[in-house]
KOLMIGU-768538 format. One record per atom (N, C-alpha, C, O): atom name; x, y, z; residue in three letters. Coordinates in steps of 0.02 Angstrom, whole numbers. Layout:
BEGIN
(site CA; (X; Y; Z); ALA)
...
This chain:
BEGIN
(site N; (2351; 7067; 5766); MET)
(site CA; (2406; 7061; 5813); MET)
(site C; (2379; 7050; 5884); MET)
(site O; (2326; 7076; 5902); MET)
(site N; (2415; 7011; 5922); SER)
(site CA; (2392; 6994; 5989); SER)
(site C; (2407; 7051; 6039); SER)
(site O; (2440; 7100; 6023); SER)
(site N; (2382; 7041; 6099); ASP)
(site CA; (2394; 7090; 6152); ASP)
(site C; (2469; 7093; 6170); ASP)
(site O; (2508; 7049; 6150); ASP)
(site N; (2487; 7144; 6206); LEU)
(site CA; (2556; 7150; 6229); LEU)
(site C; (2574; 7090; 6272); LEU)
(site O; (2533; 7064; 6310); LEU)
(site N; (2636; 7067; 6267); THR)
(site CA; (2659; 7012; 6308); THR)
(site C; (2674; 7037; 6378); THR)
(site O; (2679; 7098; 6390); THR)
(site N; (2680; 6991; 6425); ALA)
(site CA; (2698; 7010; 6494); ALA)
(site C; (2766; 7045; 6494); ALA)
(site O; (2776; 7092; 6532); ALA)
(site N; (2812; 7022; 6452); ASP)
(site CA; (2878; 7053; 6448); ASP)
(site C; (2873; 7125; 6423); ASP)
(site O; (2906; 7170; 6450); ASP)
(site N; (2831; 7136; 6373); GLN)
(site CA; (2822; 7204; 6347); GLN)
(site C; (2791; 7249; 6400); GLN)
(site O; (2812; 7306; 6408); GLN)
(site N; (2742; 7223; 6436); LYS)
(site CA; (2710; 7263; 6489); LYS)
(site C; (2761; 7279; 6544); LYS)
(site O; (2762; 7335; 6569); LYS)
(site N; (2802; 7230; 6562); ASN)
(site CA; (2853; 7242; 6613); ASN)
(site C; (2903; 7294; 6590); ASN)
(site O; (2923; 7338; 6628); ASN)
(site N; (2923; 7290; 6527); GLU)
(site CA; (2970; 7339; 6498); GLU)
(site C; (2941; 7409; 6501); GLU)
(site O; (2975; 7457; 6520); GLU)
(site N; (2877; 7415; 6482); ILE)
(site CA; (2844; 7480; 6484); ILE)
(site C; (2841; 7506; 6556); ILE)
(site O; (2857; 7564; 6569); ILE)
(site N; (2820; 7463; 6602); LYS)
(site CA; (2813; 7483; 6672); LYS)
(site C; (2880; 7505; 6700); LYS)
(site O; (2884; 7556; 6734); LYS)
(site N; (2933; 7467; 6687); GLU)
(site CA; (3000; 7485; 6711); GLU)
(site C; (3021; 7554; 6685); GLU)
(site O; (3048; 7595; 6722); GLU)
(site N; (3010; 7565; 6621); GLU)
(site CA; (3029; 7629; 6590); GLU)
(site C; (2989; 7687; 6620); GLU)
(site O; (3017; 7739; 6636); GLU)
(site N; (2924; 7677; 6628); VAL)
(site CA; (2881; 7729; 6657); VAL)
(site C; (2904; 7744; 6729); VAL)
(site O; (2910; 7803; 6748); VAL)
(site N; (2916; 7693; 6768); CYS)
(site CA; (2937; 7702; 6838); CYS)
(site C; (3004; 7738; 6841); CYS)
(site O; (3016; 7781; 6884); CYS)
(site N; (3048; 7722; 6795); ASP)
(site CA; (3114; 7754; 6791); ASP)
(site C; (3105; 7829; 6777); ASP)
(site O; (3136; 7871; 6809); ASP)
(site N; (3064; 7845; 6728); ILE)
(site CA; (3052; 7915; 6710); ILE)
(site C; (3018; 7953; 6766); ILE)
(site O; (3035; 8011; 6780); ILE)
(site N; (2969; 7921; 6798); LEU)
(site CA; (2931; 7954; 6851); LEU)
(site C; (2968; 7953; 6918); LEU)
(site O; (2948; 7986; 6966); LEU)
(site N; (3022; 7914; 6920); GLU)
(site CA; (3062; 7908; 6981); GLU)
(site C; (3020; 7881; 7039); GLU)
(site O; (3021; 7908; 7095); GLU)
(site N; (2983; 7828; 7025); VAL)
(site CA; (2944; 7794; 7077); VAL)
(site C; (2960; 7719; 7075); VAL)
(site O; (2983; 7693; 7024); VAL)
(site N; (2947; 7686; 7131); GLU)
(site CA; (2959; 7614; 7135); GLU)
(site C; (2903; 7577; 7097); GLU)
(site O; (2845; 7598; 7100); GLU)
(site N; (2921; 7523; 7062); PRO)
(site CA; (2870; 7486; 7024); PRO)
(site C; (2810; 7463; 7066); PRO)
(site O; (2754; 7460; 7041); PRO)
(site N; (2822; 7447; 7130); ASP)
(site CA; (2765; 7425; 7171); ASP)
(site C; (2718; 7482; 7190); ASP)
(site O; (2664; 7469; 7218); ASP)
(site N; (2737; 7543; 7175); GLU)
(site CA; (2693; 7601; 7189); GLU)
(site C; (2646; 7614; 7130); GLU)
(site O; (2596; 7651; 7138); GLU)
(site N; (2660; 7585; 7072); VAL)
(site CA; (2622; 7599; 7012); VAL)
(site C; (2578; 7539; 6994); VAL)
(site O; (2602; 7484; 6986); VAL)
(site N; (2512; 7552; 6989); THR)
(site CA; (2466; 7500; 6966); THR)
(site C; (2443; 7519; 6895); THR)
(site O; (2459; 7573; 6870); THR)
(site N; (2405; 7475; 6864); GLU)
(site CA; (2380; 7490; 6797); GLU)
(site C; (2333; 7550; 6798); GLU)
(site O; (2327; 7586; 6748); GLU)
(site N; (2300; 7562; 6855); GLU)
(site CA; (2251; 7616; 6859); GLU)
(site C; (2277; 7679; 6894); GLU)
(site O; (2245; 7731; 6890); GLU)
(site N; (2334; 7675; 6928); SER)
(site CA; (2358; 7735; 6963); SER)
(site C; (2375; 7790; 6912); SER)
(site O; (2406; 7777; 6860); SER)
(site N; (2354; 7850; 6928); LEU)
(site CA; (2362; 7906; 6881); LEU)
(site C; (2430; 7939; 6890); LEU)
(site O; (2450; 7956; 6946); LEU)
(site N; (2465; 7948; 6834); PHE)
(site CA; (2533; 7976; 6838); PHE)
(site C; (2534; 8046; 6868); PHE)
(site O; (2575; 8061; 6912); PHE)
(site N; (2489; 8088; 6845); LYS)
(site CA; (2489; 8157; 6869); LYS)
(site C; (2465; 8162; 6942); LYS)
(site O; (2499; 8192; 6984); LYS)
(site N; (2407; 8133; 6956); GLU)
(site CA; (2377; 8140; 7022); GLU)
(site C; (2412; 8098; 7075); GLU)
(site O; (2422; 8121; 7131); GLU)
(site N; (2429; 8036; 7058); ASP)
(site CA; (2457; 7990; 7108); ASP)
(site C; (2533; 7992; 7112); ASP)
(site O; (2562; 7975; 7163); ASP)
(site N; (2566; 8012; 7057); HIS)
(site CA; (2639; 8008; 7054); HIS)
(site C; (2673; 8075; 7037); HIS)
(site O; (2732; 8076; 7022); HIS)
(site N; (2635; 8129; 7039); GLN)
(site CA; (2661; 8197; 7029); GLN)
(site C; (2699; 8206; 6963); GLN)
(site O; (2748; 8242; 6960); GLN)
(site N; (2676; 8173; 6911); ALA)
(site CA; (2708; 8181; 6845); ALA)
(site C; (2685; 8246; 6814); ALA)
(site O; (2627; 8266; 6821); ALA)
(site N; (2732; 8279; 6780); ASP)
(site CA; (2714; 8341; 6744); ASP)
(site C; (2714; 8326; 6669); ASP)
(site O; (2728; 8270; 6648); ASP)
(site N; (2698; 8377; 6630); SER)
(site CA; (2692; 8366; 6558); SER)
(site C; (2758; 8347; 6525); SER)
(site O; (2759; 8311; 6476); SER)
(site N; (2813; 8371; 6553); MET)
(site CA; (2879; 8353; 6525); MET)
(site C; (2891; 8278; 6534); MET)
(site O; (2920; 8246; 6490); MET)
(site N; (2871; 8250; 6591); ARG)
(site CA; (2879; 8178; 6602); ARG)
(site C; (2835; 8139; 6553); ARG)
(site O; (2855; 8087; 6527); ARG)
(site N; (2775; 8164; 6540); ALA)
(site CA; (2730; 8131; 6493); ALA)
(site C; (2762; 8128; 6423); ALA)
(site O; (2758; 8077; 6389); ALA)
(site N; (2792; 8183; 6403); ILE)
(site CA; (2826; 8186; 6338); ILE)
(site C; (2885; 8139; 6337); ILE)
(site O; (2898; 8105; 6287); ILE)
(site N; (2921; 8135; 6392); GLU)
(site CA; (2978; 8090; 6397); GLU)
(site C; (2955; 8017; 6392); GLU)
(site O; (2988; 7976; 6359); GLU)
(site N; (2899; 8000; 6423); ILE)
(site CA; (2871; 7933; 6418); ILE)
(site C; (2853; 7918; 6346); ILE)
(site O; (2870; 7864; 6320); ILE)
(site N; (2819; 7964; 6313); LEU)
(site CA; (2799; 7955; 6243); LEU)
(site C; (2860; 7943; 6199); LEU)
(site O; (2860; 7896; 6159); LEU)
(site N; (2911; 7984; 6206); ALA)
(site CA; (2972; 7977; 6166); ALA)
(site C; (3006; 7910; 6179); ALA)
(site O; (3030; 7877; 6132); ALA)
(site N; (3009; 7890; 6241); SER)
(site CA; (3040; 7827; 6260); SER)
(site C; (3002; 7767; 6229); SER)
(site O; (3033; 7721; 6203); SER)
(site N; (2936; 7769; 6231); LEU)
(site CA; (2896; 7715; 6202); LEU)
(site C; (2907; 7711; 6127); LEU)
(site O; (2913; 7656; 6099); LEU)
(site N; (2908; 7769; 6094); GLU)
(site CA; (2919; 7769; 6022); GLU)
(site C; (2987; 7739; 6005); GLU)
(site O; (2994; 7700; 5957); GLU)
(site N; (3037; 7757; 6044); ARG)
(site CA; (3105; 7732; 6032); ARG)
(site C; (3110; 7657; 6046); ARG)
(site O; (3137; 7620; 6006); ARG)
(site N; (3084; 7636; 6103); ASN)
(site CA; (3091; 7566; 6124); ASN)
(site C; (3050; 7517; 6083); ASN)
(site O; (3069; 7459; 6074); ASN)
(site N; (2993; 7540; 6058); PHE)
(site CA; (2949; 7495; 6021); PHE)
(site C; (2948; 7510; 5946); PHE)
(site O; (2912; 7477; 5908); PHE)
(site N; (2987; 7558; 5925); ASP)
(site CA; (2993; 7577; 5854); ASP)
(site C; (2924; 7590; 5824); ASP)
(site O; (2907; 7563; 5771); ASP)
(site N; (2886; 7632; 5859); VAL)
(site CA; (2819; 7652; 5835); VAL)
(site C; (2814; 7728; 5837); VAL)
(site O; (2855; 7762; 5868); VAL)
(site N; (2763; 7752; 5803); GLU)
(site CA; (2749; 7824; 5805); GLU)
(site C; (2682; 7832; 5840); GLU)
(site O; (2631; 7804; 5820); GLU)
(site N; (2683; 7872; 5894); ILE)
(site CA; (2622; 7883; 5934); ILE)
(site C; (2602; 7956; 5924); ILE)
(site O; (2640; 8002; 5942); ILE)
(site N; (2542; 7968; 5897); PRO)
(site CA; (2519; 8037; 5888); PRO)
(site C; (2515; 8074; 5955); PRO)
(site O; (2497; 8046; 6006); PRO)
(site N; (2532; 8138; 5954); GLN)
(site CA; (2531; 8179; 6015); GLN)
(site C; (2463; 8179; 6049); GLN)
(site O; (2458; 8181; 6110); GLN)
(site N; (2409; 8176; 6009); ASN)
(site CA; (2342; 8178; 6040); ASN)
(site C; (2327; 8116; 6081); ASN)
(site O; (2280; 8116; 6120); ASN)
(site N; (2367; 8062; 6074); GLU)
(site CA; (2357; 8002; 6114); GLU)
(site C; (2381; 8013; 6187); GLU)
(site O; (2364; 7973; 6231); GLU)
(site N; (2419; 8065; 6199); MET)
(site CA; (2442; 8079; 6267); MET)
(site C; (2384; 8087; 6315); MET)
(site O; (2391; 8073; 6375); MET)
(site N; (2328; 8110; 6290); ALA)
(site CA; (2268; 8119; 6333); ALA)
(site C; (2245; 8053; 6362); ALA)
(site O; (2216; 8052; 6416); ALA)
(site N; (2259; 7997; 6328); ARG)
(site CA; (2240; 7931; 6353); ARG)
(site C; (2295; 7900; 6396); ARG)
(site O; (2282; 7852; 6432); ARG)
(site N; (2355; 7927; 6392); MET)
(site CA; (2412; 7897; 6426); MET)
(site C; (2421; 7923; 6497); MET)
(site O; (2474; 7948; 6516); MET)
(site N; (2367; 7918; 6536); VAL)
(site CA; (2368; 7945; 6605); VAL)
(site C; (2387; 7892; 6657); VAL)
(site O; (2401; 7908; 6714); VAL)
(site N; (2386; 7828; 6635); ASN)
(site CA; (2406; 7773; 6679); ASN)
(site C; (2433; 7716; 6636); ASN)
(site O; (2432; 7721; 6574); ASN)
(site N; (2456; 7664; 6668); LEU)
(site CA; (2486; 7608; 6630); LEU)
(site C; (2435; 7576; 6583); LEU)
(site O; (2452; 7558; 6527); LEU)
(site N; (2373; 7569; 6606); LYS)
(site CA; (2321; 7539; 6564); LYS)
(site C; (2315; 7578; 6498); LYS)
(site O; (2312; 7548; 6445); LYS)
(site N; (2313; 7643; 6502); GLY)
(site CA; (2308; 7685; 6442); GLY)
(site C; (2369; 7678; 6398); GLY)
(site O; (2363; 7676; 6337); GLY)
(site N; (2427; 7675; 6429); ILE)
(site CA; (2489; 7668; 6390); ILE)
(site C; (2489; 7600; 6355); ILE)
(site O; (2508; 7596; 6296); ILE)
(site N; (2470; 7547; 6389); TYR)
(site CA; (2468; 7481; 6357); TYR)
(site C; (2423; 7483; 6296); TYR)
(site O; (2441; 7455; 6244); TYR)
(site N; (2364; 7515; 6302); GLU)
(site CA; (2317; 7518; 6245); GLU)
(site C; (2347; 7557; 6187); GLU)
(site O; (2342; 7535; 6130); GLU)
(site N; (2377; 7614; 6202); VAL)
(site CA; (2406; 7656; 6149); VAL)
(site C; (2464; 7620; 6114); VAL)
(site O; (2468; 7621; 6052); VAL)
(site N; (2508; 7588; 6153); VAL)
(site CA; (2564; 7553; 6123); VAL)
(site C; (2538; 7494; 6081); VAL)
(site O; (2562; 7482; 6026); VAL)
(site N; (2490; 7457; 6107); GLN)
(site CA; (2461; 7401; 6070); GLN)
(site C; (2433; 7424; 6003); GLN)
(site O; (2447; 7394; 5951); GLN)
(site N; (2394; 7479; 6004); GLU)
(site CA; (2366; 7505; 5942); GLU)
(site C; (2420; 7529; 5894); GLU)
(site O; (2415; 7518; 5834); GLU)
(site N; (2472; 7560; 5921); SER)
(site CA; (2526; 7585; 5879); SER)
(site C; (2564; 7527; 5847); SER)
(site O; (2584; 7531; 5789); SER)
(site N; (2574; 7473; 5885); LEU)
(site CA; (2608; 7414; 5857); LEU)
(site C; (2565; 7381; 5803); LEU)
(site O; (2592; 7357; 5752); LEU)
(site N; (2499; 7381; 5813); THR)
(site CA; (2455; 7352; 5763); THR)
(site C; (2457; 7392; 5699); THR)
(site O; (2459; 7363; 5644); THR)
(site N; (2457; 7459; 5704); VAL)
(site CA; (2462; 7502; 5646); VAL)
(site C; (2529; 7492; 5611); VAL)
(site O; (2532; 7489; 5550); VAL)
(site N; (2582; 7488; 5650); ALA)
(site CA; (2649; 7480; 5622); ALA)
(site C; (2657; 7413; 5585); ALA)
(site O; (2696; 7408; 5538); ALA)
(site N; (2619; 7362; 5607); ALA)
(site CA; (2625; 7296; 5576); ALA)
(site C; (2589; 7292; 5509); ALA)
(site O; (2601; 7245; 5470); ALA)
(site N; (2546; 7340; 5495); LYS)
(site CA; (2507; 7338; 5432); LYS)
(site C; (2547; 7364; 5374); LYS)
(site O; (2522; 7365; 5318); LYS)
C-alpha cells in the first residue's frame, strides 16, 4: 500500500487541530502535542479514537507512545491501513 495521500494527511491534521483546539498553521509535522500544544492524555485518547473511527482501522494502545506529533500519527495510521488491507 502506498503512503497516505495529501487529502488523508489534511483530514488527520484537521481532526487533530480540532481536538487540540489549535489553529492548523500552529501545528507542524514535528511539533509535539503535549509540549507545544498542551495536550493531555485524554486528548491523545480522543485523537486515537477519532483516527480509528475515520479510517476504519484498529490502532493498538501501545502505539500512542509514537503519536506525539503529526509525523508519528501519519506513520501509525499508514501502518494500520496496511495491516487492515491484508
